[in-house]
DRENFIGU-449663 format. One record per residue (C-alpha): x, y, z; residue number from 1; chain. Coordinates in nm, 2 decimals. Example, Ala and Ser with C-alpha at 12.3 -4.5 7.8 and 13.67 -1.06 7.14 Angstrom:
! DRENFIGU-449663
{{1.23; -0.45; 0.78}; 1; A} {{1.37; -0.11; 0.71}; 2; A} 
***
This chain:
! DRENFIGU-449663
{{-1.68; 1.06; 1.87}; 1; A} {{-1.44; 0.81; 1.71}; 2; A} {{-1.23; 0.96; 1.43}; 3; A} {{-1.19; 0.71; 1.14}; 4; A} {{-0.96; 0.78; 0.85}; 5; A} {{-0.96; 0.60; 0.51}; 6; A} {{-0.62; 0.62; 0.33}; 7; A} {{-0.57; 0.58; -0.04}; 8; A} {{-0.31; 0.70; -0.29}; 9; A} {{-0.55; 0.92; -0.48}; 10; A} {{-0.89; 1.07; -0.40}; 11; A} {{-1.07; 0.90; -0.69}; 12; A} {{-1.01; 0.54; -0.59}; 13; A} {{-1.30; 0.32; -0.46}; 14; A} {{-1.53; 0.61; -0.44}; 15; A} {{-1.85; 0.40; -0.42}; 16; A} {{-1.71; 0.19; -0.14}; 17; A} {{-1.57; 0.49; 0.06}; 18; A} {{-1.90; 0.68; 0.02}; 19; A} {{-2.09; 0.38; 0.15}; 20; A} {{-1.87; 0.36; 0.46}; 21; A} {{-1.90; 0.74; 0.53}; 22; A} {{-2.29; 0.74; 0.50}; 23; A} {{-2.30; 0.48; 0.77}; 24; A} {{-2.04; 0.63; 1.00}; 25; A} {{-2.25; 0.87; 1.21}; 26; A} {{-2.50; 0.60; 1.31}; 27; A} {{-2.20; 0.41; 1.45}; 28; A} {{-2.07; 0.71; 1.65}; 29; A} {{-1.79; 0.77; 1.41}; 30; A} {{-1.67; 1.08; 1.22}; 31; A} {{-1.53; 0.97; 0.88}; 32; A} {{-1.23; 1.13; 0.70}; 33; A} {{-1.03; 1.03; 0.39}; 34; A} {{-0.69; 1.14; 0.29}; 35; A} {{-0.37; 1.07; 0.10}; 36; A} {{-0.06; 0.99; 0.33}; 37; A} {{0.15; 1.25; 0.16}; 38; A} {{-0.09; 1.52; 0.27}; 39; A} {{0.01; 1.49; 0.63}; 40; A} {{0.21; 1.80; 0.73}; 41; A} {{0.54; 1.67; 0.88}; 42; A} {{0.56; 1.95; 1.15}; 43; A} {{0.20; 2.02; 1.25}; 44; A} {{0.08; 1.66; 1.19}; 45; A} {{-0.24; 1.81; 1.05}; 46; A} {{-0.39; 1.64; 0.74}; 47; A} {{-0.53; 1.81; 0.44}; 48; A} {{-0.81; 1.58; 0.32}; 49; A} {{-1.19; 1.55; 0.33}; 50; A} {{-1.44; 1.48; 0.59}; 51; A} {{-1.79; 1.35; 0.53}; 52; A} {{-2.06; 1.61; 0.60}; 53; A} {{-2.37; 1.45; 0.73}; 54; A} {{-2.60; 1.74; 0.62}; 55; A} {{-2.46; 1.77; 0.27}; 56; A} {{-2.42; 1.39; 0.25}; 57; A} {{-2.09; 1.45; 0.07}; 58; A} {{-1.72; 1.49; 0.13}; 59; A} {{-1.59; 1.84; 0.20}; 60; A} {{-1.23; 1.98; 0.20}; 61; A} {{-1.10; 1.99; 0.56}; 62; A} {{-0.78; 2.01; 0.77}; 63; A} {{-0.78; 1.77; 1.07}; 64; A} {{-0.55; 1.58; 1.31}; 65; A} {{-0.46; 1.23; 1.21}; 66; A} {{-0.76; 1.01; 1.29}; 67; A} {{-0.72; 0.75; 1.57}; 68; A} {{-0.84; 0.46; 1.36}; 69; A} {{-0.70; 0.41; 1.01}; 70; A} {{-0.82; 0.20; 0.72}; 71; A} {{-0.54; 0.15; 0.48}; 72; A} {{-0.65; 0.11; 0.12}; 73; A} {{-0.32; 0.22; -0.04}; 74; A} {{-0.21; 0.02; -0.35}; 75; A} {{0.15; 0.08; -0.42}; 76; A} {{0.32; 0.08; -0.76}; 77; A} {{0.67; 0.17; -0.87}; 78; A} {{0.59; 0.54; -0.92}; 79; A} {{0.74; 0.82; -0.72}; 80; A} {{0.42; 0.90; -0.53}; 81; A} {{0.41; 0.54; -0.40}; 82; A} {{0.77; 0.56; -0.29}; 83; A} {{0.69; 0.88; -0.11}; 84; A} {{0.39; 0.74; 0.07}; 85; A} {{0.54; 0.40; 0.18}; 86; A} {{0.77; 0.54; 0.46}; 87; A} {{0.48; 0.77; 0.58}; 88; A} {{0.25; 0.47; 0.62}; 89; A} {{0.53; 0.28; 0.79}; 90; A} {{0.57; 0.57; 1.04}; 91; A} {{0.20; 0.58; 1.10}; 92; A} {{0.20; 0.20; 1.18}; 93; A} {{0.48; 0.26; 1.44}; 94; A} {{0.28; 0.52; 1.64}; 95; A} {{0.12; 0.40; 1.96}; 96; A} {{-0.17; 0.65; 1.94}; 97; A} {{-0.29; 0.52; 1.60}; 98; A} {{-0.46; 0.19; 1.54}; 99; A} {{-0.49; 0.03; 1.19}; 100; A} {{-0.78; -0.19; 1.11}; 101; A} {{-0.53; -0.43; 0.96}; 102; A} {{-0.15; -0.41; 0.93}; 103; A} {{-0.12; -0.58; 0.60}; 104; A} {{0.08; -0.88; 0.47}; 105; A} {{0.43; -0.91; 0.33}; 106; A} {{0.52; -1.02; -0.02}; 107; A} {{0.43; -1.36; -0.17}; 108; A} {{0.77; -1.51; -0.09}; 109; A} {{0.76; -1.42; 0.28}; 110; A} {{0.40; -1.55; 0.30}; 111; A} {{0.51; -1.88; 0.15}; 112; A} {{0.81; -1.91; 0.39}; 113; A} {{0.58; -1.84; 0.69}; 114; A} {{0.32; -2.11; 0.59}; 115; A} {{0.54; -2.38; 0.43}; 116; A} {{0.58; -2.57; 0.76}; 117; A} {{0.22; -2.52; 0.88}; 118; A} {{-0.08; -2.74; 0.86}; 119; A} {{-0.16; -2.57; 0.53}; 120; A} {{0.17; -2.66; 0.36}; 121; A} {{0.00; -2.93; 0.14}; 122; A} {{-0.21; -2.65; -0.02}; 123; A} {{0.08; -2.43; -0.12}; 124; A} {{0.24; -2.46; -0.46}; 125; A} {{0.62; -2.49; -0.43}; 126; A} {{0.76; -2.14; -0.45}; 127; A} {{1.11; -2.02; -0.52}; 128; A} {{1.28; -1.69; -0.57}; 129; A} {{1.43; -1.63; -0.92}; 130; A} {{1.79; -1.58; -0.82}; 131; A} {{1.97; -1.74; -1.11}; 132; A} {{1.86; -1.76; -1.47}; 133; A} {{2.06; -2.08; -1.53}; 134; A} {{1.88; -2.25; -1.24}; 135; A} {{1.55; -2.13; -1.37}; 136; A} {{1.62; -2.28; -1.72}; 137; A} {{1.71; -2.61; -1.56}; 138; A} {{1.37; -2.61; -1.38}; 139; A} {{1.19; -2.53; -1.71}; 140; A} {{1.38; -2.81; -1.88}; 141; A} {{1.29; -3.05; -1.60}; 142; A} {{0.92; -2.96; -1.55}; 143; A} {{0.85; -2.83; -1.91}; 144; A} {{0.63; -2.54; -1.78}; 145; A} {{0.65; -2.29; -1.49}; 146; A} {{0.46; -1.98; -1.37}; 147; A} {{0.65; -1.66; -1.31}; 148; A} {{0.50; -1.41; -1.07}; 149; A} {{0.63; -1.07; -0.93}; 150; A} {{0.70; -1.11; -0.56}; 151; A} {{0.50; -0.79; -0.49}; 152; A} {{0.25; -0.83; -0.77}; 153; A} {{-0.13; -0.79; -0.75}; 154; A} {{-0.43; -0.81; -0.98}; 155; A} {{-0.24; -1.06; -1.20}; 156; A} {{0.00; -0.80; -1.32}; 157; A} {{0.32; -0.93; -1.47}; 158; A} {{0.24; -1.30; -1.45}; 159; A} {{0.38; -1.53; -1.72}; 160; A} {{0.37; -1.90; -1.81}; 161; A} {{0.69; -2.03; -1.97}; 162; A} {{0.66; -2.36; -2.15}; 163; A} {{0.93; -2.56; -2.33}; 164; A} {{0.83; -2.73; -2.66}; 165; A} {{1.13; -2.93; -2.79}; 166; A} {{1.38; -2.65; -2.85}; 167; A} {{1.15; -2.35; -2.85}; 168; A} {{0.99; -2.17; -2.56}; 169; A} {{0.63; -2.05; -2.55}; 170; A} {{0.58; -1.75; -2.31}; 171; A} {{0.22; -1.64; -2.24}; 172; A} {{0.07; -1.35; -2.04}; 173; A} {{-0.24; -1.13; -2.04}; 174; A} {{-0.25; -0.76; -2.11}; 175; A} {{-0.56; -0.54; -2.17}; 176; A} {{-0.78; -0.84; -2.13}; 177; A} {{-0.61; -1.02; -2.42}; 178; A} {{-0.38; -1.33; -2.42}; 179; A} {{-0.03; -1.23; -2.55}; 180; A} {{0.20; -1.51; -2.67}; 181; A} {{0.56; -1.51; -2.78}; 182; A} {{0.78; -1.79; -2.91}; 183; A} {{1.15; -1.78; -2.84}; 184; A} {{1.35; -2.01; -3.07}; 185; A} {{1.63; -2.09; -2.83}; 186; A} {{1.78; -2.05; -2.48}; 187; A} {{1.97; -1.74; -2.57}; 188; A} {{1.66; -1.54; -2.69}; 189; A} {{1.47; -1.65; -2.37}; 190; A} {{1.76; -1.55; -2.15}; 191; A} {{1.77; -1.20; -2.31}; 192; A} {{1.40; -1.16; -2.24}; 193; A} {{1.43; -1.29; -1.88}; 194; A} {{1.71; -1.05; -1.80}; 195; A} {{1.50; -0.76; -1.91}; 196; A} {{1.20; -0.88; -1.71}; 197; A} {{1.41; -0.93; -1.39}; 198; A} {{1.56; -0.59; -1.41}; 199; A} {{1.21; -0.45; -1.37}; 200; A} {{1.08; -0.66; -1.08}; 201; A} {{1.18; -0.93; -0.84}; 202; A} {{1.02; -1.26; -0.94}; 203; A} {{0.93; -1.60; -0.80}; 204; A} {{0.85; -1.92; -0.99}; 205; A} {{0.60; -2.20; -0.92}; 206; A} {{0.52; -2.52; -1.10}; 207; A} {{0.25; -2.49; -1.36}; 208; A} {{-0.09; -2.63; -1.23}; 209; A} {{-0.38; -2.73; -1.45}; 210; A} {{-0.63; -2.48; -1.32}; 211; A} {{-0.86; -2.45; -1.62}; 212; A} {{-1.22; -2.57; -1.67}; 213; A} {{-1.34; -2.79; -1.96}; 214; A} {{-1.36; -2.48; -2.18}; 215; A} {{-0.99; -2.40; -2.13}; 216; A} {{-1.08; -2.10; -1.91}; 217; A} {{-0.87; -2.04; -1.60}; 218; A} {{-1.08; -2.02; -1.29}; 219; A} {{-1.04; -2.00; -0.91}; 220; A} {{-1.25; -1.96; -0.60}; 221; A} {{-1.23; -1.62; -0.42}; 222; A} {{-1.32; -1.63; -0.05}; 223; A} {{-1.37; -1.31; 0.13}; 224; A} {{-1.30; -1.31; 0.51}; 225; A} {{-1.34; -1.03; 0.76}; 226; A} {{-1.35; -0.97; 1.13}; 227; A} {{-1.69; -0.88; 1.27}; 228; A} {{-1.80; -0.64; 1.53}; 229; A} {{-1.66; -0.85; 1.81}; 230; A} {{-1.32; -0.93; 1.64}; 231; A} {{-1.42; -1.28; 1.52}; 232; A} {{-1.33; -1.40; 1.17}; 233; A} {{-1.63; -1.46; 0.95}; 234; A} {{-1.68; -1.55; 0.59}; 235; A} {{-1.86; -1.28; 0.39}; 236; A} {{-1.90; -1.49; 0.08}; 237; A} {{-1.74; -1.70; -0.20}; 238; A} {{-1.75; -1.65; -0.57}; 239; A} {{-1.59; -1.83; -0.87}; 240; A} {{-1.38; -1.61; -1.10}; 241; A} {{-1.35; -1.73; -1.46}; 242; A} {{-1.09; -1.60; -1.71}; 243; A} {{-1.08; -1.57; -2.08}; 244; A} {{-1.03; -1.88; -2.30}; 245; A} {{-0.67; -1.99; -2.33}; 246; A} {{-0.56; -1.74; -2.07}; 247; A} {{-0.37; -1.78; -1.74}; 248; A} {{-0.56; -1.53; -1.52}; 249; A} {{-0.90; -1.53; -1.36}; 250; A} {{-0.88; -1.18; -1.22}; 251; A} {{-1.18; -0.96; -1.30}; 252; A} {{-0.94; -0.68; -1.38}; 253; A} {{-0.79; -0.90; -1.65}; 254; A} {{-1.13; -0.96; -1.82}; 255; A} {{-1.26; -1.24; -1.60}; 256; A} {{-1.62; -1.29; -1.49}; 257; A} {{-1.78; -1.39; -1.16}; 258; A} {{-2.01; -1.68; -1.10}; 259; A} {{-2.21; -1.74; -0.78}; 260; A} {{-2.04; -2.01; -0.58}; 261; A} {{-2.35; -2.21; -0.50}; 262; A} {{-2.45; -2.21; -0.87}; 263; A} {{-2.11; -2.34; -0.97}; 264; A} {{-2.11; -2.60; -0.69}; 265; A} {{-2.45; -2.73; -0.78}; 266; A} {{-2.32; -2.84; -1.12}; 267; A} {{-2.06; -3.07; -0.97}; 268; A} {{-2.11; -3.44; -0.87}; 269; A} {{-2.22; -3.49; -0.51}; 270; A} {{-1.89; -3.64; -0.39}; 271; A} {{-1.69; -3.35; -0.54}; 272; A} {{-1.92; -3.10; -0.36}; 273; A} {{-1.86; -3.25; -0.02}; 274; A} {{-1.48; -3.28; -0.07}; 275; A} {{-1.44; -2.92; -0.20}; 276; A} {{-1.65; -2.77; 0.08}; 277; A} {{-1.47; -2.96; 0.34}; 278; A} {{-1.13; -2.86; 0.21}; 279; A} {{-1.23; -2.49; 0.18}; 280; A} {{-1.36; -2.49; 0.54}; 281; A} {{-1.03; -2.64; 0.66}; 282; A} {{-0.83; -2.37; 0.48}; 283; A} {{-1.03; -2.07; 0.59}; 284; A} {{-1.05; -2.20; 0.95}; 285; A} {{-0.67; -2.23; 0.98}; 286; A} {{-0.54; -1.95; 0.76}; 287; A} {{-0.63; -1.63; 0.95}; 288; A} {{-0.48; -1.74; 1.28}; 289; A} {{-0.17; -1.87; 1.11}; 290; A} {{-0.12; -1.53; 0.93}; 291; A} {{-0.18; -1.33; 1.24}; 292; A} {{0.06; -1.54; 1.44}; 293; A} {{0.34; -1.50; 1.18}; 294; A} {{0.28; -1.13; 1.11}; 295; A} {{0.04; -0.87; 1.25}; 296; A} {{-0.33; -0.82; 1.32}; 297; A} {{-0.55; -0.82; 1.01}; 298; A} {{-0.90; -0.70; 0.93}; 299; A} {{-0.98; -0.87; 0.60}; 300; A} {{-0.83; -1.13; 0.37}; 301; A} {{-0.91; -1.23; 0.01}; 302; A} {{-0.81; -1.59; -0.05}; 303; A} {{-0.78; -1.73; -0.40}; 304; A} {{-0.81; -2.11; -0.43}; 305; A} {{-0.73; -2.30; -0.74}; 306; A} {{-0.89; -2.64; -0.82}; 307; A} {{-0.67; -2.85; -1.04}; 308; A} {{-0.80; -3.11; -1.30}; 309; A} {{-0.68; -3.39; -1.06}; 310; A} {{-0.91; -3.26; -0.79}; 311; A} {{-0.64; -3.10; -0.57}; 312; A} {{-0.69; -2.76; -0.41}; 313; A} {{-0.42; -2.49; -0.40}; 314; A} {{-0.39; -2.16; -0.22}; 315; A} {{-0.29; -1.93; -0.50}; 316; A} {{-0.29; -1.59; -0.33}; 317; A} {{-0.37; -1.41; 0.00}; 318; A} {{-0.45; -1.04; -0.01}; 319; A} {{-0.50; -0.81; 0.29}; 320; A} {{-0.66; -0.54; 0.08}; 321; A} {{-0.90; -0.75; -0.13}; 322; A} {{-1.14; -0.61; -0.38}; 323; A} {{-1.52; -0.66; -0.35}; 324; A} {{-1.62; -0.70; -0.71}; 325; A} {{-1.68; -1.08; -0.69}; 326; A} {{-1.91; -1.05; -0.39}; 327; A} {{-2.09; -0.74; -0.54}; 328; A} {{-2.16; -0.93; -0.86}; 329; A} {{-2.27; -1.25; -0.70}; 330; A} {{-2.45; -1.14; -0.38}; 331; A} {{-2.71; -0.87; -0.44}; 332; A} {{-2.77; -0.77; -0.08}; 333; A} {{-2.41; -0.77; 0.05}; 334; A} {{-2.32; -0.40; 0.00}; 335; A} {{-2.45; -0.27; 0.33}; 336; A} {{-2.27; -0.54; 0.52}; 337; A} {{-1.95; -0.46; 0.35}; 338; A} {{-1.99; -0.09; 0.40}; 339; A} {{-2.06; -0.13; 0.77}; 340; A} {{-1.79; -0.39; 0.85}; 341; A} {{-1.49; -0.15; 0.87}; 342; A} {{-1.68; 0.09; 1.10}; 343; A} {{-1.80; -0.19; 1.33}; 344; A} {{-1.46; -0.34; 1.36}; 345; A} {{-1.31; 0.00; 1.41}; 346; A} {{-1.55; 0.07; 1.69}; 347; A} {{-1.47; -0.26; 1.85}; 348; A} {{-1.09; -0.17; 1.84}; 349; A} {{-1.16; 0.17; 2.00}; 350; A} {{-1.35; 0.01; 2.28}; 351; A} {{-1.11; -0.27; 2.37}; 352; A} {{-0.78; -0.24; 2.54}; 353; A} {{-0.59; -0.42; 2.27}; 354; A} {{-0.21; -0.42; 2.26}; 355; A} {{-0.15; -0.44; 1.88}; 356; A} {{0.18; -0.61; 1.78}; 357; A} {{0.37; -0.35; 1.59}; 358; A} {{0.73; -0.48; 1.61}; 359; A} {{0.72; -0.61; 1.26}; 360; A} {{0.52; -0.33; 1.10}; 361; A} {{0.79; -0.26; 0.84}; 362; A} {{0.73; -0.60; 0.68}; 363; A} {{0.37; -0.53; 0.60}; 364; A} {{0.38; -0.27; 0.33}; 365; A} {{0.36; -0.48; 0.01}; 366; A} {{-0.02; -0.53; 0.05}; 367; A} 
***
């Protein structure tokens, strides 16, 4: 029987999803385990975690060898436990006897550099690292508004818009599902704030794009892609995420809501529908092979597409560990498909003589 391990940083994360996977595992010829990377004993290589008991239909404490197929659902922060787990996962990715469903993607800046000369370059907002505050101020002075993003950020954390109004600067972000605004009266005050911000995280900046609807709500299109039981990329679904009025984020974790894509599309003029669908199809056809050519094999990708007021489409983010809330809220019968997908692809990997490319594994830990 295939041993399939789900890794997370704590045993309380994504419980409904992991339970759904485990309940379907036996029928696929798979024994399902879950564990935290730091619970691998460095000498015996035994893991203290949980296995799914078919009779009890529940997880039970267990000690077991490292499973041969691993599904990485670790979301790292700046805490000590994350720092402890990162090198362990890196070591696991380097082992020839272990196969990951997907090997992850690097940070936002590396993703941009990898795609900026590709056929998708026209869909990428210009992206630059924040290396010098003086240069950043010149950019703000020239364009009047920019977006600041953490290079390793996720779920909209730490994103700011910075807008120049005459001599003052308006900085806006979202925290606890509320829009937070600050006005800095001059360059000096803004520089002090920026220095504090940049000591905490590495940042990039992008031009500000008009990505709000007629109600001043930010919105984007989330596309969920996965490999199927034969290793072929398929689209599991699309949804539209709508943020709070006057905000800058559409993430559901930031208070956004999800709308069925077909319902949203039906309200658009016919010529807009055809253009948007054609553009989205072009993006999702080319993106997965480009990413896997530049980096390592993947299993799933969440792609966020912004639609500007001038009709242009922009790839805002790519995530190798996407959430499922948008699909779960907009497609009633999708849960079983999503629960089965990791198992079926894991079974495919175990039955094929694939030589996974692992020479760049150390670059894939930020997602």
